[in-house]
N, C-alpha and C positions, 0 to 999 in steps of 0.2 A: 905707543899704545901699550897698555899693560897686559894685553891678552893674546900673545902670540903662541906660547907654549901650551896653554890650557885649552880645553874645549869650551864651547859656548856655555855649557851648564856650569862649570866651575867659575867662569868669568861672571856669570849672573849672580851666583852665590856670593862671590867676593864683592860685587857691586852692592848687593843688598846689605852685606855686613858693614861696608863702609858707610852706607846710608844710615844704618841703625846706630852707628857710632857718631853720627852728627854731620857727615859730609853733605853738602848741598846738592840738590838735583842738578843744578846748572853746572857745577864743577864736575860731577860724575858724567854728565852728558858730554862735556868737552873731553874729559880724560879717556872715556871709553869710545868716543866717536859715534854716539847714538843720539837720537832725538830724546828730548825730555819726556815727550808723550810715551815713548817706548819704555822709559824707566818707570813712569807711573803705572804702565800696564804690568810690568814685571813685579812691582811692589804689590799691586792689587792681587795678582795671581799668587804671589808668595803668601800674602795674608790669608787668602781663601784656601789654598791647597798645600802650603808648605813648600819645601824644596821641589817636590814633584811638579808644582805649578810652573816652574821655570823651564821645563823641557820644551823643545820645539813642538809646535802643533801643526797638524796637517792643514793645508789651506783649501783642501777639497771641500765642496759643499756637503752638508749633511744629507741633503736629498736633492733630487733633480726633477723638477716638475714636468719637464719635457721628455723624460725617459719613457721609452716605449714599454708597453706591457709585455709580459712573457708570451701571451697569446699572439700579439701582433708580430713579435720577433719570429715566432714559430711559423706564422703564415707567410712572412717574407721569405724565410729560408725554404719553405715548401715550394713557393712559386719559383724561386731561383733554381731549385733542383728539377722541378717538373718541366719548365720551359727554357731553362738556361738563360733567363733574362738578367740583365745588368741593372744598375741603379736607376738609369734614366727611364727605362720601360717600367720598372716597378713603381717609380714615383708617379707616373701617369695613370696607372691602373689603380 
């Protein structure tokens, strides 16, 4: 594998450079040990955002539809402190 010494960012930049010089996606996928789909994703990100687009991205969701409101959290904490209840009793109430 050609990417032991360098970090992921440098490896992706090198992969993009090789692709721009005419190397095939299939050959790069085998050389770097990644899926062709991943290479297409990196090429797309590089096209849209330049080298910065090749950085690792967080996998965390942008929002959480099931997240409790601040008001609900405050009420739960208040009940815990007031009555000393644990999660099972709080869930029932």
